[in-house]
C-alpha positions as CSV (number, residue, x, y, z in Angstrom):
1,M,62.1,28.0,-22.6
2,A,60.4,27.8,-19.0
3,R,57.8,30.4,-20.7
4,Y,57.1,27.6,-23.6
5,C,56.6,24.7,-20.9
6,G,54.1,26.9,-18.8
7,I,52.0,27.8,-21.9
8,V,51.7,23.9,-22.4
9,S,50.7,22.9,-19.0
10,L,48.2,25.5,-18.8
11,L,46.8,24.0,-22.4
12,L,47.4,20.6,-20.8
13,L,45.3,21.3,-17.7
14,S,42.5,22.9,-20.0
15,V,42.1,20.0,-22.0
16,V,41.7,17.8,-18.7
17,L,39.2,20.1,-17.1
18,I,37.4,20.0,-20.2
19,S,37.3,16.7,-20.3
20,V,36.1,15.9,-16.8
21,P,31.9,16.1,-16.4
22,V,31.0,18.9,-14.4
23,Q,28.9,18.3,-11.3
24,A,26.4,20.8,-10.6
25,A,26.6,20.8,-6.8
26,G,23.9,22.0,-4.2
27,H,20.8,21.8,-6.6
28,P,17.8,22.4,-4.1
29,L,14.8,21.0,-4.3
30,V,11.3,20.4,-2.0
31,D,9.9,16.9,-2.3
32,M,6.3,16.0,-1.9
33,K,6.4,15.6,1.8
34,N,7.7,19.7,1.7
35,R,11.1,18.9,2.6
36,N,14.2,20.8,1.6
37,V,16.6,18.6,-0.3
38,T,20.0,19.2,-1.7
39,L,21.4,17.7,-4.4
40,D,24.3,17.2,-6.5
41,L,24.1,16.3,-10.3
42,P,24.0,14.3,-12.0
43,V,22.6,11.8,-9.5
44,Q,23.8,8.6,-10.6
45,R,24.0,6.2,-7.8
46,V,20.1,5.4,-6.9
47,I,18.2,3.1,-4.2
48,T,14.7,3.1,-4.6
49,A,12.8,2.2,-1.5
50,G,8.9,1.5,-1.1
51,Y,7.6,-0.1,-3.7
52,C,7.6,-0.2,-7.8
53,F,6.9,3.1,-8.7
54,S,9.9,4.6,-8.8
55,P,11.8,1.8,-11.0
56,C,9.0,1.9,-13.2
57,A,9.3,5.8,-14.0
58,M,12.7,5.5,-14.1
59,A,12.3,3.4,-16.9
60,A,10.1,5.3,-18.6
61,L,12.4,8.0,-17.7
62,G,15.1,6.1,-19.3
63,V,17.7,6.1,-16.5
64,E,16.7,2.8,-14.8
65,D,20.3,2.3,-15.4
66,R,21.2,4.0,-12.5
67,I,19.6,2.0,-9.9
68,I,22.0,0.4,-7.6
69,A,19.2,-1.1,-5.2
70,T,16.2,-1.6,-4.7
71,G,13.4,-1.8,-1.9
72,G,9.7,-3.7,-2.6
73,A,10.4,-4.1,-6.2
74,I,10.1,-7.7,-5.9
75,S,6.8,-9.2,-5.0
76,A,7.0,-12.0,-2.6
77,I,3.5,-13.0,-3.8
78,T,4.6,-13.3,-7.5
79,N,8.5,-12.8,-7.5
80,E,7.7,-10.9,-10.7
81,T,6.6,-7.0,-11.2
82,I,6.5,-4.8,-13.6
83,A,9.9,-3.2,-12.4
84,T,11.2,-6.8,-12.9
85,F,9.9,-6.8,-16.5
86,L,11.3,-3.7,-17.5
87,I,14.1,-4.1,-15.9
88,P,15.4,-7.7,-15.6
89,D,18.7,-6.6,-13.5
90,T,16.7,-5.5,-10.8
91,K,16.1,-9.5,-9.3
92,S,20.1,-9.3,-9.0
93,L,20.6,-6.3,-7.0
94,P,20.5,-5.9,-3.2
95,D,16.5,-6.1,-2.2
96,L,16.7,-4.0,0.9
97,G,13.3,-4.6,2.1
98,R,9.9,-3.4,1.5
99,G,7.8,0.1,2.6
100,Y,9.1,1.6,5.8
101,K,10.8,-1.7,6.4
102,I,14.3,-0.6,4.2
103,N,17.6,-1.9,5.8
104,L,19.5,1.4,6.2
105,E,22.7,0.3,7.4
106,A,22.8,-1.9,4.3
107,A,21.7,1.1,2.0
108,A,24.4,3.1,3.2
109,A,27.3,0.4,2.8
110,L,26.5,0.9,-0.9
111,K,27.3,4.5,-1.1
112,P,24.2,5.8,-3.1
113,D,24.2,9.7,-4.3
114,L,20.4,9.7,-3.3
115,I,17.5,7.3,-2.0
116,I,13.9,7.9,-3.2
117,L,11.2,7.0,-1.1
118,E,8.1,6.5,-1.8
119,M,5.2,6.2,0.5
120,D,2.9,3.8,-0.3
121,G,-1.0,3.0,-0.5
122,A,-0.8,2.1,3.3
123,G,0.8,5.9,4.1
124,Q,-2.0,6.7,6.6
125,G,-2.7,5.6,10.2
126,D,-0.1,3.4,12.4
127,S,1.9,3.2,8.5
128,L,2.5,7.0,8.2
129,V,3.9,7.0,11.7
130,E,6.5,4.1,10.8
131,Y,7.1,6.5,7.5
132,G,7.7,9.2,9.8
133,K,10.3,7.6,11.7
134,L,12.1,6.4,8.7
135,I,12.2,9.6,7.7
136,E,13.6,10.8,10.5
137,K,16.5,8.4,10.6
138,L,17.4,9.1,7.0
139,D,17.7,12.7,7.5
140,L,20.5,11.6,9.4
141,F,22.7,10.7,6.7
142,Q,21.6,13.4,4.8
143,A,25.7,14.6,4.9
144,D,26.5,11.1,3.1
145,F,23.3,11.0,0.6
146,P,20.4,12.8,0.1
147,T,16.6,11.6,0.7
148,V,14.0,12.6,-1.6
149,V,10.3,11.5,-0.6
150,L,7.3,10.6,-2.9
151,T,3.8,10.0,-1.8
152,N,1.4,8.2,-3.8
153,P,-2.4,8.5,-4.2
154,A,-3.4,6.3,-1.4
155,C,-1.7,8.9,1.1
156,S,-4.5,11.2,0.7
157,N,-8.0,10.8,1.7
158,P,-9.8,10.6,-0.4
159,P,-6.7,9.8,-2.9
160,D,-5.6,12.3,-5.1
161,I,-4.7,11.1,-8.9
162,T,-2.7,14.1,-9.7
163,S,-0.4,13.1,-7.5
164,I,1.3,10.3,-9.5
165,Y,1.8,13.3,-12.0
166,K,3.4,15.2,-8.9
167,E,5.8,12.3,-8.8
168,I,6.9,11.9,-12.2
169,S,7.6,15.7,-12.4
170,L,9.7,15.5,-9.6
171,L,11.4,12.5,-10.7
172,G,11.8,14.6,-13.9
173,K,13.7,17.2,-12.2
174,I,16.2,15.0,-10.3
175,F,17.1,13.1,-13.8
176,E,17.3,16.4,-15.3
177,K,14.6,14.5,-18.0
178,Q,11.9,17.1,-17.5
179,E,10.5,17.4,-21.3
180,R,10.6,13.5,-21.3
181,A,9.0,14.0,-18.0
182,Q,6.3,16.2,-19.2
183,E,5.3,14.1,-22.4
184,I,4.5,10.7,-19.7
185,I,2.4,13.3,-17.7
186,D,0.6,14.5,-21.0
187,F,0.0,11.3,-22.3
188,L,-1.5,9.7,-19.1
189,S,-4.1,12.6,-18.5
190,Q,-5.2,12.1,-21.8
191,E,-5.8,8.6,-21.0
192,V,-7.7,9.9,-17.9
193,S,-9.3,12.2,-19.9
194,I,-10.8,9.6,-21.7
195,V,-12.2,7.7,-19.0
196,S,-13.6,11.2,-17.2
197,E,-15.2,12.7,-20.0
198,R,-17.4,9.7,-21.3
199,T,-18.6,8.7,-17.8
200,E,-19.4,12.5,-16.3
201,G,-22.6,13.8,-15.3
202,I,-24.4,10.0,-15.5
203,P,-27.4,9.9,-12.9
204,D,-26.9,8.0,-9.8
205,D,-29.6,6.3,-10.5
206,Q,-28.6,5.1,-13.9
207,K,-25.2,4.1,-12.8
208,P,-25.2,-0.1,-12.6
209,R,-24.0,-1.8,-9.3
210,A,-20.1,-2.9,-10.0
211,L,-18.7,-5.1,-7.0
212,F,-14.8,-5.6,-6.9
213,M,-13.8,-8.8,-5.6
214,C,-11.1,-10.8,-4.3
215,L,-11.4,-14.3,-5.4
216,A,-11.0,-16.3,-2.0
217,G,-12.3,-20.0,-2.6
218,G,-9.9,-22.5,-1.3
219,A,-7.7,-19.8,-0.2
220,D,-6.3,-19.7,3.5
221,F,-6.9,-15.8,4.0
222,G,-10.9,-16.6,2.9
223,K,-11.1,-18.9,6.6
224,G,-14.2,-20.3,4.8
225,A,-15.6,-17.1,2.8
226,L,-16.1,-17.1,-1.0
227,A,-14.7,-13.7,-1.7
228,M,-13.4,-10.5,-0.2
229,V,-15.1,-7.1,-1.5
230,M,-13.5,-4.0,-1.8
231,P,-15.3,-0.5,-0.7
232,D,-14.1,2.8,-3.0
233,G,-10.8,4.3,-1.8
234,D,-9.4,0.7,-1.1
235,C,-6.3,-0.3,-3.4
236,A,-8.7,-1.7,-6.4
237,T,-11.1,1.5,-6.0
238,L,-9.2,4.3,-5.9
239,Y,-10.3,6.7,-8.2
240,P,-14.5,6.4,-8.6
241,H,-14.6,10.2,-8.6
242,V,-12.7,9.2,-12.0
243,S,-14.8,6.4,-13.6
244,N,-18.3,7.2,-11.6
245,V,-18.5,3.5,-11.0
246,K,-21.2,2.9,-8.5
247,N,-19.8,0.5,-6.2
248,A,-22.7,-2.1,-5.0
249,Y,-20.7,-2.3,-1.9
250,E,-21.5,0.0,0.7
251,G,-19.0,-1.1,3.6
252,E,-16.4,1.2,4.9
253,S,-13.5,-1.6,4.7
254,R,-12.7,-4.9,3.1
255,A,-14.8,-7.5,4.0
256,L,-14.6,-11.5,3.7
257,M,-18.0,-13.0,2.5
258,S,-20.1,-15.8,2.5
259,A,-22.3,-17.0,-0.7
260,E,-25.2,-15.8,1.2
261,Q,-23.9,-12.4,1.4
262,L,-22.6,-12.0,-1.8
263,L,-26.4,-13.2,-3.2
264,A,-27.3,-10.3,-1.1
265,I,-25.6,-8.0,-2.9
266,D,-26.3,-9.2,-6.0
267,P,-24.6,-6.4,-8.1
268,D,-25.2,-5.6,-12.2
269,L,-21.5,-6.6,-12.6
270,I,-18.4,-8.2,-11.2
271,I,-14.8,-6.7,-11.5
272,L,-12.3,-9.4,-10.1
273,V,-8.7,-8.0,-8.9
274,R,-5.8,-10.1,-8.0
275,S,-5.9,-12.9,-5.5
276,P,-3.7,-15.6,-4.3
277,A,-6.8,-17.4,-5.4
278,G,-7.0,-15.8,-8.7
279,Y,-8.4,-13.4,-10.9
280,E,-10.0,-15.2,-14.3
281,V,-12.9,-14.7,-14.9
282,K,-13.4,-18.4,-16.1
283,K,-12.7,-19.5,-12.1
284,L,-16.2,-18.3,-11.0
285,Y,-17.8,-20.4,-13.6
286,D,-15.9,-23.6,-13.8
287,E,-14.8,-24.2,-10.1
288,E,-17.2,-26.3,-7.7
289,Y,-16.0,-23.5,-4.6
290,Y,-18.6,-20.6,-6.4
291,T,-21.5,-23.1,-7.1
292,G,-23.3,-21.4,-4.6
293,I,-23.2,-17.9,-6.3
294,K,-23.9,-18.6,-10.1
295,D,-27.7,-17.1,-9.8
296,M,-26.0,-13.7,-8.6
297,K,-27.1,-11.4,-12.2
298,A,-23.9,-10.6,-12.7
299,I,-22.4,-14.3,-13.7
300,R,-25.7,-15.2,-15.1
301,D,-25.6,-12.2,-17.5
302,H,-21.9,-12.8,-18.1
303,K,-20.9,-9.5,-16.4
304,V,-17.9,-10.8,-15.0
305,F,-14.7,-8.9,-16.0
306,S,-11.1,-8.8,-14.6
307,T,-8.0,-6.1,-14.1
308,G,-5.6,-9.1,-14.0
309,Q,-3.0,-8.4,-11.5
310,F,-3.4,-4.3,-12.1
311,E,-4.4,-4.2,-8.5
312,L,-1.1,-5.4,-7.5
313,H,1.0,-3.9,-9.5
314,R,-0.3,-0.7,-9.6
315,N,0.3,-0.3,-6.1
316,H,3.9,-1.8,-7.3
317,A,4.5,0.8,-9.9
318,G,1.8,3.4,-10.7
319,L,1.9,4.0,-14.7
320,E,-0.6,1.5,-15.5
321,F,-3.8,3.0,-13.6
322,P,-5.5,4.9,-16.8
323,I,-6.0,1.4,-18.1
324,E,-7.1,0.3,-15.0
325,L,-9.7,3.0,-15.1
326,L,-10.4,1.7,-18.9
327,I,-11.4,-1.7,-17.9
328,E,-13.7,-0.7,-14.9
329,A,-15.3,2.1,-16.9
330,K,-16.1,-0.1,-20.5
331,A,-17.1,-3.0,-18.2
332,T,-19.7,-0.5,-16.6
333,Y,-20.9,1.8,-18.9
334,P,-20.2,-0.5,-22.6
335,E,-22.1,1.7,-24.6
336,R,-20.1,4.6,-23.7
337,F,-16.9,2.9,-24.8
338,Q,-18.3,0.9,-28.2
339,D,-14.9,2.6,-30.0
340,I,-12.3,2.2,-27.8
341,S,-10.6,-1.0,-27.5
342,V,-8.6,-1.6,-24.1
343,D,-6.6,-4.0,-25.6
344,E,-4.6,-1.6,-28.1
345,M,-4.9,1.1,-25.8
346,L,-2.9,-0.9,-23.3
347,S,-0.6,-2.0,-26.0
348,N,-0.3,2.2,-26.7
349,H,0.7,2.6,-23.4
350,Y,3.4,0.0,-23.0
351,R,4.5,1.3,-26.6
352,T,4.7,4.9,-25.0
353,V,5.2,5.0,-21.8
354,Y,8.3,2.1,-21.8
355,G,8.9,2.2,-25.5
356,L,8.3,-1.5,-25.6
357,D,8.3,-3.5,-29.0
358,S,5.0,-6.2,-30.1
359,D,6.4,-8.8,-28.7
360,Q,7.4,-7.5,-25.0
361,I,3.9,-5.6,-25.3
362,E,2.2,-9.5,-25.5
363,D,4.7,-11.3,-22.8
364,L,4.0,-8.1,-20.6
365,K,0.1,-8.5,-20.9
366,V,0.2,-12.1,-20.3
367,M,2.3,-11.9,-17.6
368,M,-0.1,-9.2,-16.2
369,G,-3.3,-11.4,-16.8
370,V,-4.8,-8.7,-19.1
371,D,-4.2,-11.1,-22.4
372,W,-8.4,-12.0,-22.2
373,M,-8.8,-8.4,-23.5
374,G,-7.2,-9.3,-26.7
375,K,-8.7,-12.7,-27.1
376,T,-12.3,-11.4,-26.3
377,G,-12.3,-7.7,-28.3
378,F,-12.3,-5.9,-25.1
């Protein structure tokens, strides 16, 4: 009888052990700051810090339900980001502070399995120092929860577009979604190739001059100026080596400009980017603020385009950059993209990357301020 009971006990124990999920302890990983990190897989409770790239990439990987708190996923400017659209619960999760200003005590209290910290586009100079200090503090919590550091393209000089692919690949390893991660990388790379292959080798003297411009009329930050212009390598112009768009502004830093200064540059086309004063093309034609620059060649010729909120949300997300490049390239070289509908490509992008349906796609286009493309056949 005792032997029988012992056998039964062993069988019951075997059933229990089989039914308990196996956790792979001590999984080694090297993050994008060349830090050695050890993870216990599967990772279930995640805090994303920095901005919105990680939540969006996690949504694309199908693991967004593992996020327990975010840092920087909600925009103080719009209160909406691609992350909040894709993951509505983000708005009700703890917001621990954006960039390197994450609240570590609040983060520790949530008992995460992992913090994913993306160093954002300001990850150079003083910001780089602050991120270094933050990482040192996070390392003190390694026994309780590890931190994986991602570095986005603007953390290198010049910005490196392949950093995004490395970020996605690393997240694929963390969440054991390597196959899906590679699918996303391949898809984004194909979109980028459409731009680079069609604009490669254009002689410099045959490139139209494009001005990347934030409207400033009536905005407090404008201080009486009409617009802020952006140099190559800035948030809105990270990849001129890919788009081969020639910047009409030759300065090295952003600059607020008056009507006289803008008229002096007189670009062939204007690409409006997200600004508190608006990003809609009609503003240049309808608002009194801009009466003094209506003689600019680009405005006269109706060569004014907009990337909507991509400039803001690309920094808050990261997966829409190929569409931004397509807008810039088609606006500059329309004859090379006659067969390309950027609006249709954006629909396919949202469908393929995030799995959105037709209604969701149209809603997101409106939120991003790029529904103008469908209306104009762009």
